[in-house]
N, C-alpha and C positions, 0 to 999 in steps of 0.2 A: 555330457553336460554335468557339471558338479551340482551337488545338492545345496540347497540354501542352508545357511547356518541357523537352523531353528533349534529350539530346546530339545526336540525329539531327536534330531540329527546328532546333537552333542551327546545326548544320553546313549544313543546307539554306538557312537565312536568310543565313548568312555567304557561302555560295557564290553566292547570288543577288545579294548586294551586290557581290561581286567581279566577277561577269560583267556585270551590268547597272548598275554604279555610275556609268558615264559617261552613262547615259541617264536619270538621276534628277536632280531639281532643277528650276530655272526654265527657261523657254524659252531664255533667254540662254546658260545653261550648256550645254544640249543642242545648240543650233544652233552655238555656238562649237566644241564638241567635234567635231561632224560636219564643219564647215568645216576644222578642223585636220587631220582624217583625210583629207579630199579634197585639201587643199593638200600634205600629206605624200606622197600618191600622185602628185600632179602633179610634185612636186619629184623624186621617185624616177624617174619616167618621163623627164622632160626634162633635168634638171640632170645626171644621170649620163650620159645620151647625149651631152650637150654636152661634159662633161668628157672622155669617151672620144674624141670627135672632135677636141677642141682639144689635149689633153695626149697622148693616144694610148697611155698606159701603164696598162693595166687593173689590174695589181697595186697600183700607187700609189693609184689612185682607190678601189679596194676597201679598202685599208689605211686610208686617211683616213676613209672612211665607217664602217668597223668601229671605229676608235678613238673617233670622235665618238659613235656609238651606245653604246659601252661606257661612256664617260664619263657620258652622260646616265643610264644605268641605275644606275651606281655612286652618283651624286649623289642620284638619286631614292630609293634604298633607305636612304640616310642620313637623309633628311628625312621619311620616311614617318610619317603620322599617321592617325587615324581618319577625319577629314574631309579629303579631298584638295582642296587649293586649285585654283582654276580654271587657274592657270598650269601646274601639273603635269599636269592633264588635257589641256591643249592640247599640252604637250611630249610626253606619252605618245602622243597620237593622231597627232601629226606623225611620231613615230618608228615607230609601227605602220604608217602609210600608206607611209612611205619603205621600210621593210623589205618590205612586201608588194609594192610596185612593183618593187624590185630582184629579189626572188625570182621574180616573174612574168616579168620580162625574162630572167632566167637560164633559165627553162623554155622561153621562146619561142626563145632562141638555141640551146638544147640543150647548154649547157655546165654 
């Protein structure tokens, strides 16, 4: 028996779409999203370590990453629509993986 279309039901459905929207769709969309998440994590682990070893200025590296991520978020909110294109899903997953890797690295370093 289907649920009635109450405000709470709509809230639940919308929350499910927001949380699990990246895992809906064709296998190409789901696998590309997962690969982008893993590539973002890889970039966060290795590229930031390489930058810190080569450049040696932690504040500069963190500032550049912060500006790039903020730019992606600002552009993303301007183009937001009901059906998110695959390119934005990939960009979001790269960003999430990168942020997760940097935060994990910060916890490992204790700073």
